[in-house]
Every structure is written in structure tokens, then in C-alpha cells.
C-alpha positions as CSV (number, residue, x, y, z in Angstrom):
1,M,31.2,-182.6,52.1
2,G,32.2,-181.4,48.6
3,F,35.4,-179.4,48.2
4,F,36.8,-177.2,45.5
5,G,34.2,-177.5,42.9
6,R,35.1,-177.0,39.2
7,R,37.5,-174.1,39.0
8,R,35.7,-170.8,38.0
9,R,36.7,-169.5,34.5
10,K,37.8,-165.9,34.2
11,G,37.7,-165.0,30.5
12,T,40.5,-165.2,28.0
13,E,44.2,-165.8,28.0
14,G,44.6,-162.0,28.1
15,A,44.1,-162.2,31.8
16,E,46.2,-164.2,34.2
17,G,44.7,-167.2,35.9
18,T,42.5,-168.4,33.1
19,E,44.1,-171.7,32.5
20,G,42.1,-174.7,33.2
21,G,40.3,-177.7,31.7
22,S,37.0,-179.5,31.7
23,A,38.5,-182.3,33.7
24,G,36.9,-181.3,37.1
25,R,40.0,-180.1,38.7
26,G,39.0,-180.3,42.3
27,S,35.5,-181.9,42.6
28,V,36.4,-184.2,45.5
29,G,35.2,-185.0,48.9
30,S,37.0,-184.0,52.1
31,G,39.8,-186.1,53.6
32,S,39.3,-188.0,56.9
33,G,42.0,-186.8,59.2
34,S,42.9,-189.7,61.6
35,G,44.6,-187.3,64.0
36,L,41.6,-185.0,64.4
37,T,38.2,-185.3,65.8
38,E,35.3,-185.3,63.5
39,A,34.4,-181.7,64.6
40,E,37.9,-180.5,64.1
41,R,38.1,-182.1,60.7
42,E,34.8,-180.6,59.6
43,R,35.8,-177.1,60.8
44,L,39.2,-177.2,59.0
45,T,37.5,-178.5,55.8
46,R,34.9,-175.7,56.0
47,L,37.6,-173.0,56.6
48,T,39.8,-174.4,53.9
49,Q,37.0,-174.3,51.4
50,E,35.7,-170.8,52.4
51,A,39.2,-169.3,52.1
52,Y,39.7,-171.0,48.7
53,E,36.4,-169.7,47.3
54,Q,37.2,-166.3,48.6
55,G,40.5,-166.5,46.7
56,V,38.8,-167.5,43.5
57,G,36.2,-164.8,43.9
58,H,39.0,-162.2,44.2
59,Q,40.8,-163.6,41.1
60,V,38.0,-162.3,38.8
61,L,39.4,-158.7,39.3
62,P,43.1,-158.3,38.6
63,S,43.1,-155.4,41.2
64,R,42.2,-158.0,43.8
65,A,45.0,-160.3,43.2
66,G,46.7,-159.5,46.5
67,A,43.6,-160.3,48.4
68,A,43.2,-163.5,46.3
69,L,46.8,-164.6,47.4
70,E,46.0,-163.9,51.0
71,A,42.9,-166.1,50.8
72,F,44.8,-168.9,49.1
73,D,47.5,-168.8,51.7
74,R,45.0,-169.0,54.4
75,S,43.3,-171.9,52.7
76,A,46.7,-173.6,52.4
77,R,47.4,-173.3,56.1
78,Y,44.1,-175.0,57.0
79,L,44.8,-177.7,54.4
80,D,48.2,-178.3,55.9
81,E,46.6,-179.2,59.2
82,L,44.4,-181.6,57.5
83,C,47.3,-183.2,55.6
84,R,49.4,-183.5,58.7
85,A,46.6,-185.6,60.3
86,A,46.2,-187.8,57.1
87,P,49.3,-187.4,55.0
88,D,48.4,-190.5,52.9
89,D,44.8,-189.4,52.1
90,P,44.6,-189.1,48.3
91,R,41.6,-186.9,48.5
92,L,43.7,-184.3,50.3
93,W,46.2,-184.4,47.6
94,H,43.6,-183.7,45.1
95,M,42.6,-180.7,47.1
96,R,46.1,-179.5,47.3
97,G,46.6,-179.8,43.6
98,A,43.6,-177.6,43.0
99,L,44.7,-175.0,45.6
100,L,48.2,-174.8,44.4
101,Y,47.1,-174.4,40.8
102,S,44.9,-171.5,41.7
103,R,47.5,-169.9,43.9
104,A,50.1,-170.2,41.2
105,S,47.8,-168.4,38.8
106,T,47.5,-165.4,41.1
107,R,51.3,-165.4,41.8
108,L,51.9,-165.2,38.1
109,A,49.5,-162.2,37.9
110,L,51.5,-160.6,40.6
111,G,54.8,-161.2,38.9
112,Q,56.0,-163.8,41.5
113,T,57.3,-166.2,38.9
114,E,59.7,-168.2,41.1
115,E,57.0,-168.8,43.7
116,A,54.4,-169.8,41.0
117,V,56.9,-172.2,39.4
118,A,57.4,-173.8,42.8
119,D,53.6,-174.1,43.4
120,L,53.1,-175.7,40.0
121,G,55.8,-178.2,40.6
122,A,54.1,-179.1,43.9
123,C,50.8,-179.2,42.0
124,V,52.1,-181.8,39.5
125,D,53.2,-183.9,42.5
126,A,50.0,-183.5,44.3
127,Y,47.9,-184.6,41.4
128,G,50.3,-187.6,40.9
129,R,49.5,-188.6,44.5
130,S,45.8,-188.0,44.3
131,G,44.8,-191.3,42.6
132,V,42.1,-189.7,40.5
133,P,41.6,-191.2,37.1
134,N,42.4,-187.9,35.3
135,A,45.5,-187.1,37.4
136,E,47.8,-187.1,34.3
137,L,45.6,-184.5,32.6
138,L,45.3,-182.4,35.6
139,A,49.0,-182.4,35.9
140,A,49.4,-181.5,32.3
141,D,47.4,-178.4,32.8
142,A,49.9,-177.4,35.5
143,L,52.8,-178.4,33.3
144,I,51.7,-176.1,30.4
145,R,51.2,-173.2,32.7
146,R,54.6,-173.8,34.2
147,A,56.0,-174.0,30.6
148,R,54.8,-170.5,30.0
149,A,56.3,-169.3,33.3
150,Y,59.6,-170.9,32.4
151,G,59.5,-169.5,28.9
152,E,59.0,-165.9,30.2
153,A,61.8,-166.4,32.7
154,G,64.2,-167.4,29.9
155,R,64.5,-171.1,30.8
156,P,63.9,-172.9,27.5
157,L,65.0,-176.4,28.5
158,A,62.6,-176.5,31.4
159,A,59.9,-174.9,29.4
160,L,60.1,-177.1,26.4
161,T,60.4,-180.3,28.6
162,D,57.0,-179.3,30.3
163,V,55.5,-178.6,26.8
164,D,56.5,-182.1,25.7
165,R,55.1,-183.7,28.9
166,A,51.8,-181.8,28.7
167,I,51.2,-182.7,25.0
168,G,52.2,-186.2,25.6
169,A,49.6,-186.6,28.3
170,Y,46.7,-185.5,26.1
171,V,48.0,-187.6,23.2
172,A,48.2,-190.6,25.5
173,A,44.6,-189.9,26.4
174,G,43.5,-190.1,22.8
175,A,42.7,-186.3,22.6
176,Y,44.0,-185.9,19.1
177,E,40.8,-187.6,17.8
178,S,37.9,-185.4,16.7
179,P,35.4,-185.4,18.0
180,H,36.6,-186.2,21.5
181,P,35.5,-185.1,24.9
182,L,39.0,-183.6,25.6
183,L,39.1,-181.7,22.4
184,P,38.7,-178.3,24.0
185,D,41.5,-179.0,26.5
186,F,43.8,-180.3,23.8
187,A,43.2,-177.3,21.6
188,R,44.1,-175.1,24.5
189,V,47.3,-177.0,25.3
190,L,48.4,-176.8,21.8
191,A,47.6,-173.1,21.6
192,L,49.7,-172.4,24.7
193,A,52.5,-174.8,23.4
194,S,52.6,-172.6,20.4
195,V,53.3,-169.5,22.4
196,V,56.1,-171.3,24.3
197,Q,57.6,-172.7,21.2
198,L,57.6,-169.2,19.5
199,K,59.2,-167.7,22.7
200,V,62.1,-170.2,23.4
201,G,61.6,-173.1,21.1
202,D,61.5,-174.2,17.5
203,V,59.5,-171.9,15.2
204,D,58.5,-174.9,12.9
205,Q,57.0,-176.7,16.0
206,A,55.4,-173.4,17.1
207,L,53.6,-173.1,13.8
208,A,52.6,-176.8,13.8
209,C,51.1,-176.5,17.3
210,A,49.3,-173.3,16.3
211,R,47.9,-174.8,13.1
212,Q,46.7,-177.9,14.9
213,S,45.1,-175.8,17.6
214,L,43.2,-173.7,15.1
215,A,42.0,-176.9,13.3
216,R,40.6,-178.3,16.5
217,Y,38.9,-175.0,17.3
218,K,37.4,-175.1,13.9
219,D,36.2,-178.6,14.5
220,L,34.6,-177.4,17.9
221,T,32.9,-174.6,16.2
222,G,31.3,-176.9,13.7
223,Q,30.3,-179.4,16.4
224,R,28.9,-176.8,18.7
225,G,28.0,-173.9,16.4
226,G,30.4,-171.6,18.2
227,L,33.1,-171.3,20.9
228,G,32.9,-170.1,24.5
229,R,34.6,-166.9,25.4
230,E,37.6,-168.5,27.0
231,E,38.1,-170.9,24.0
232,A,37.8,-168.0,21.7
233,G,40.5,-166.2,23.7
234,Y,43.0,-169.1,23.4
235,M,42.2,-169.4,19.8
236,A,42.7,-165.8,18.9
237,D,45.4,-164.6,21.5
238,A,47.6,-167.7,21.6
239,A,47.2,-170.0,18.5
240,G,45.9,-167.3,16.1
241,D,48.7,-164.8,17.1
242,T,51.4,-167.4,16.7
243,A,50.0,-168.7,13.4
244,S,49.4,-165.2,11.9
245,R,53.0,-164.0,12.6
246,L,54.7,-167.3,11.4
247,E,52.5,-167.7,8.2
248,A,53.4,-164.0,7.3
249,A,57.0,-164.6,8.0
250,R,56.9,-167.4,5.4
251,G,55.1,-165.3,2.8
252,N,51.9,-167.4,3.2
253,W,49.8,-164.3,2.9
254,D,46.4,-166.0,2.1
255,T,46.8,-168.3,5.2
256,A,48.0,-165.5,7.4
257,L,45.2,-163.2,6.4
258,G,42.7,-166.0,6.9
259,V,43.8,-166.3,10.4
260,D,43.9,-162.5,10.8
261,L,40.2,-162.5,9.8
262,V,39.3,-165.0,12.5
263,V,41.2,-163.0,15.1
264,R,39.5,-159.9,14.0
265,E,36.0,-161.5,14.2
266,A,36.8,-162.6,17.7
267,A,37.9,-159.1,18.7
268,E,34.7,-157.6,17.2
269,A,32.9,-160.1,19.5
270,G,34.7,-158.7,22.5
271,V,37.6,-161.2,22.7
272,G,40.9,-159.5,22.4
273,G,41.9,-155.9,21.3
274,L,40.2,-154.8,18.1
275,G,42.7,-152.1,17.4
276,R,45.6,-154.7,17.5
277,A,43.7,-157.1,15.3
278,L,43.0,-154.5,12.7
279,A,46.7,-153.3,12.8
280,R,48.0,-156.9,12.3
281,E,45.6,-157.6,9.4
282,G,46.1,-154.2,7.7
283,L,49.8,-154.6,7.9
284,H,49.8,-158.1,6.3
285,L,47.5,-156.7,3.6
286,R,50.1,-154.0,2.9
287,L,53.0,-156.4,3.0
288,A,51.1,-158.7,0.7
289,G,50.7,-155.8,-1.8
290,R,47.1,-155.1,-1.2
291,V,47.7,-151.5,-0.2
292,R,44.3,-150.2,-1.1
293,Q,42.5,-152.9,1.1
294,A,45.0,-152.2,3.9
295,A,44.5,-148.4,4.2
296,P,41.1,-148.3,5.9
297,L,42.1,-151.0,8.4
298,L,45.3,-149.3,9.4
299,A,43.5,-146.0,9.8
300,R,40.8,-147.5,12.1
301,A,43.4,-149.3,14.0
302,D,45.2,-146.1,14.7
303,E,42.0,-144.4,15.7
304,L,41.0,-147.3,18.1
305,E,44.5,-147.8,19.6
306,P,47.1,-145.2,18.7
307,G,50.5,-146.8,18.2
308,A,49.1,-150.2,17.4
309,V,50.3,-150.2,13.8
310,D,53.7,-149.1,14.9
311,R,53.9,-151.9,17.4
312,E,52.8,-154.5,14.8
313,E,55.5,-153.3,12.4
314,E,58.1,-153.7,15.2
315,V,56.9,-157.2,15.8
316,A,57.0,-158.1,12.1
317,A,60.5,-156.8,11.8
318,L,61.8,-159.0,14.6
319,P,64.1,-161.8,13.3
320,L,63.0,-165.3,14.0
321,P,65.5,-167.8,15.5
322,P,66.5,-170.7,13.2
323,S,64.5,-173.9,13.4
324,L,66.2,-177.2,13.7
325,A,65.8,-177.7,10.1
326,D,67.3,-174.3,9.3
327,A,70.3,-174.9,11.7
328,L,71.0,-178.4,10.2
329,L,70.9,-176.9,6.7
330,T,73.5,-174.3,7.7
331,G,75.6,-177.1,9.1
332,E,75.3,-179.0,5.9
333,G,76.5,-176.0,4.0
334,L,79.6,-175.6,6.1
335,L,80.3,-179.3,5.7
336,R,79.9,-179.1,1.9
337,E,82.4,-176.3,1.7
338,R,85.0,-178.4,3.7
339,R,84.7,-181.2,1.0
340,G,85.0,-184.0,3.3
341,D,87.3,-182.3,5.9
342,G,84.6,-182.1,8.5
343,P,83.6,-183.9,11.7
344,V,80.7,-185.5,9.8
345,S,79.7,-185.8,6.2
346,H,77.2,-183.3,4.8
347,G,75.2,-186.3,3.4
348,E,75.0,-187.9,6.8
349,L,73.7,-184.6,8.3
350,A,71.2,-184.2,5.5
351,R,69.8,-187.7,6.1
352,L,69.5,-186.9,9.8
353,R,67.7,-183.6,9.0
354,E,65.2,-185.4,6.9
355,E,64.5,-188.0,9.6
356,L,64.1,-185.4,12.4
357,T,62.2,-182.5,10.6
358,A,60.5,-183.7,7.4
359,H,57.4,-184.7,9.3
360,E,55.2,-182.3,11.4
361,S,56.0,-182.4,15.1
362,Y,54.8,-180.5,18.0
363,S,57.5,-181.2,20.6
364,S,60.6,-183.3,21.1
365,S,59.0,-186.7,21.6
366,V,57.7,-186.7,18.0
367,R,61.2,-186.1,16.5
368,V,62.4,-189.7,16.9
369,R,60.6,-192.9,16.2
370,M,63.1,-195.3,17.7
371,G,64.8,-194.1,20.9
372,S,67.0,-197.1,21.2
373,T,68.9,-196.1,18.0
374,F,69.3,-192.4,18.7
375,A,72.7,-192.4,20.5
376,P,74.9,-192.4,17.4
377,K,72.7,-189.8,15.7
378,A,73.0,-187.7,18.8
379,A,76.7,-187.8,18.5
380,V,76.5,-186.6,14.9
381,L,74.3,-183.7,16.0
382,V,76.7,-182.7,18.7
383,R,79.6,-182.7,16.3
384,A,77.6,-180.4,13.8
385,A,76.6,-178.1,16.7
386,D,80.3,-177.8,17.8
387,L,81.3,-177.0,14.3
388,L,78.7,-174.4,13.9
389,L,79.7,-172.8,17.2
390,R,83.4,-172.7,16.2
391,E,82.4,-171.0,13.0
392,G,80.4,-168.3,14.8
393,Q,76.9,-169.7,14.0
394,V,75.8,-169.4,17.6
395,A,72.0,-169.5,17.2
396,E,72.3,-172.6,15.0
397,A,74.6,-174.4,17.3
398,W,72.3,-173.5,20.2
399,R,69.3,-174.9,18.5
400,I,71.0,-178.2,17.5
401,A,72.4,-178.7,21.0
402,L,69.1,-177.8,22.7
403,E,67.1,-180.1,20.5
404,T,69.6,-183.0,21.1
405,H,69.1,-182.6,24.8
406,L,65.3,-182.5,24.5
407,I,65.2,-185.6,22.4
408,C,67.5,-187.5,24.8
409,D,65.4,-186.4,27.7
410,S,62.2,-187.5,26.1
411,I,63.6,-190.8,25.1
412,V,64.7,-191.7,28.6
413,R,61.5,-190.2,30.2
414,R,59.2,-192.3,28.0
415,A,61.3,-195.5,28.4
416,G,60.1,-196.2,31.9
417,D,61.7,-199.3,33.3
418,E,63.9,-199.6,30.2
419,A,65.5,-196.2,30.8
420,P,68.6,-197.6,32.6
421,G,69.4,-199.7,29.5
422,L,69.4,-196.6,27.3
423,L,71.5,-194.3,29.5
424,P,75.0,-195.8,28.9
425,G,74.7,-195.1,25.2
426,L,73.1,-191.8,25.5
427,A,75.1,-190.4,28.4
428,G,78.2,-189.3,26.3
429,P,76.5,-187.4,23.5
430,W,73.8,-186.0,25.8
431,G,76.4,-184.6,28.1
432,D,78.3,-183.2,25.1
433,A,75.1,-181.5,23.8
434,L,74.7,-179.8,27.1
435,E,78.3,-178.7,27.0
436,V,77.9,-177.1,23.6
437,A,74.6,-175.6,24.6
438,S,76.3,-174.0,27.6
439,R,79.1,-172.5,25.5
440,A,76.6,-171.3,23.0
441,A,74.4,-169.6,25.7
442,V,77.5,-167.9,27.1
443,A,78.5,-166.7,23.6
444,A,75.0,-165.3,23.0
445,G,75.2,-163.5,26.5
446,R,72.1,-165.4,27.7
447,D,72.7,-165.9,31.4
448,S,69.3,-167.4,32.1
449,F,69.8,-169.9,29.3
450,A,73.3,-170.9,30.7
451,A,71.7,-171.3,34.1
452,D,69.0,-173.6,32.7
453,V,71.6,-175.7,30.9
454,S,73.6,-176.0,34.1
455,A,70.4,-177.2,35.9
456,A,69.8,-179.7,33.2
457,A,73.4,-180.9,33.4
458,T,73.1,-181.4,37.2
459,A,69.9,-183.3,36.7
460,L,71.6,-185.6,34.2
461,R,74.4,-186.2,36.6
462,A,71.9,-187.2,39.2
463,R,70.2,-189.5,36.8
464,L,73.5,-191.2,35.9
465,A,74.5,-191.5,39.6
466,E,71.2,-193.5,40.3
467,A,71.6,-195.7,37.2
468,P,73.2,-199.2,37.3
469,A,77.0,-199.5,36.7
470,G,77.9,-198.8,33.1
471,A,75.9,-195.6,32.8
472,D,79.1,-193.6,33.3
473,D,78.8,-189.8,34.1
474,T,80.6,-188.4,31.1
475,T,78.8,-185.1,31.3
476,A,81.2,-182.1,30.9
477,D,81.3,-179.5,33.6
478,T,78.8,-176.8,32.3
479,E,79.0,-174.7,35.5
480,R,79.8,-171.1,34.6
């Protein structure tokens, strides 16, 4: 009996619960519960599927989110009975992954972030135990949704780690090629990654993700002659929004306005708010000195959506956090002023900045080519971050310390069986990076950031405790 057919799409990113891919999230057969009679198994399978489908049906209307959650909870109870009878059946784990993903989407719509994050973590585990060929990609879809939830909750370390894992899964599958069967899914993941990076990450990487997502959507448009409604939503509301704002912040007016035009055309086709799109485009025209062209767009924006222009002006005025490249440049300046009386030389930091940021990257894994040689470089980064923090450059110190942690984590995660050999060298600077990050979060008054650093430090200590002798736990106490 078929179960959890391909998950129904709900529209654009503007509505919760729209994430998904073309990977056939739950198209599996039912499990064979060894502790149940055939009739009991069939009854539970039918009840599980019916409740799940009811939940998906309720998801279509935001007003029915509560009913959707009740249906998913009921489906989960029936599935639990099946799983207790056959705990090692990989097909049941596939079912569980699909159900948890859908329930998490509804929980996010209801503002139940912690519960949704827990469901998504269990979803990743379930797909990992499902044995299906595309398990890594199904898990990546859960990871990118969890990254957004973490970002909204002010947990940057957790969010950006999930971004790195999600992008890495699609890169490993070859989805960066065009044309490619996974091109729509990779474009979506990059679009969502750009939103997370803009929220809590590196603005240079946010723009890189947005640009690459838009390029892939352009390829899709050429290959198909157009985009589906959901794809257009991710393109406009996620990648387009990020790219437009960051291109404008850099004074790249022609590029920003080109993106604005694409977003406006999508809005005119019914994807996204037209008033907001006109306000953004009109504001950018005005800031670019094209006041006469801007006037009719701004007037129409106010007519369609009163207050839209004011809101776009507020967004444009928001300061952007320093990127890793910006932070390292600030550190170089401080070191140059000290004329050799600093923890590192400005030339050494400049070379490291070139190595880490001169090429386009989308997440932490792309920063470093050779993980085995990163430990001494991590130590340099930590000393620079500590200097910046002592000099009151809190945002810059945070960025360097955070990126150092993310790079160390990605190196160990990707090393597989070789990870224990890397930990002894990385442990010291990695722990020091988390200690500086903790102090920077406290100095900035960001309690959720500090808590996230504390959780990362706890995870590092656990890793070191499990490692062979020699990987000493040198992490500082970052509990606050």
C-alpha cells in the first residue's frame, strides 16, 4: 500500500509550510510490523495515511493550522504503533521523516519554534535511517528549514551549521551543474540560505547565495520557458529580496534594479506583494538619482499598500553587520597602527583574509581548501578577534570568532574517519574562538547568541571526550 505520496505544494515562501523538493519525500510502501497481525498493520497504516492526508489538506489554509497539527499528531500516534512493532523497518523511518517534516512546517506557522526544531532534528535522523537513495537530500531539505527557524530564534551557530550541511549535500549530489535534475531544489536551498546568511551570517556569503540562486532560476526559465509559482516565490521573496537589498547597499544600482524588475514582474503575475515590489524599486531608483523615474512607482506603491515606501526606507537605512572580510580589514588596520606591537602582524592577517575571502563562497566549508593546515590559521584569527574585542570592535570580533568556529566544525564534520587526527590541533584555537565569541555576544547584549555559543562549546567538549587520547579538552568555560 502506498504511503505519503509526494508532498503537496502550497504556494510561495510567503506562506509557511511550502518547503520541499522534487525528490519524492515520502513515496514509500508501508512497513511490515512483525508484532502486529496483517489486519492490524493494514488498519494502522490506513489510519496513519488518512490522518496525514487530512493534515496536508488543512495546511493549505493558514487558518486551519491548528487542525493540521491535530491531524499530524494523530498520524504520529498511529505510526508510533507501527514503529514499535517493527523498529528497524527502514520504510517506516521514511514515513516518519515525511510526517515530521510536514508537522514541523505547521508548527512553524503556529509559532512553535522549539517544537518545530525538535521535529526537524528527528526528521533528519529518520531520513538517515530510511536507507532511501536520496536520504541525504531529503535531510538537507529539513536542515535548511531548521536553519531558518534557528536564524529567526537568534541561534546563528546552529543556523549556519545547518546551512553548510544543506548546501554540502546538494553539491555532493552534483546539483551545481546546469542543466541538472536537482537544479530547482538547489536553487531553492541557495535562496533560503541567502535569507539565513543575511539574518545571522556573513553578508558576502548571503549575496553569493542569492546571486547563484537567481542565476539558476534564470537557467530554469530558459530551459522550461518559465517557472512554477512556488519556484517564482523562492526566486522573488528569498533570493531576489536578499540580492536587491545587498546590491543596493554596495551601490550596484543597475544590478539591484535588474533584480527589482524581476521581483516586480513576479508580483504582477501574482507572486508576492506588488506594493512592496514597487516601493523597493522606486526607492532604489530615487537613491540612484533617477528621481523622475522613481516618482510614479512610489506613488503607485503608496496607493496599493500604504506605508510600503516608509517600510522600505527603514529597511534600506538598517546597518549591515561586517562580513568576515570587513572584520579582518578592521583588524589589519588596528595592527598596522600598532607597528609590530600586536598579537599578529598585519601582513599575516592580510594574507589570511585573502585566502579565506577572496573567492566566492556560500558557507563555511568553502572557506578553506586544506583543513589539515587550518589549526595555526585559526589561532591567528582568534588572536585578531580578541584584539578587536578589547578595542571595542564587538561586531568584528564576533564575526571572526564565529567564522573560526564554523570553519573548524566543517573541517571535522567533513573529515569522517580522519576527524580524530585533526581534533588535537584544532581543539585549542577552536575552544578559544568560542570563548571570544561568548564574550562578544555578552558585550553585544545578545543573550540568544551567548546561549548558542554555550551549546556549541558543550558539543565540542563532548566531541573531545569521545576522541582518542591527545585531543585534550582545552575549551574555556563559556557558560554565562
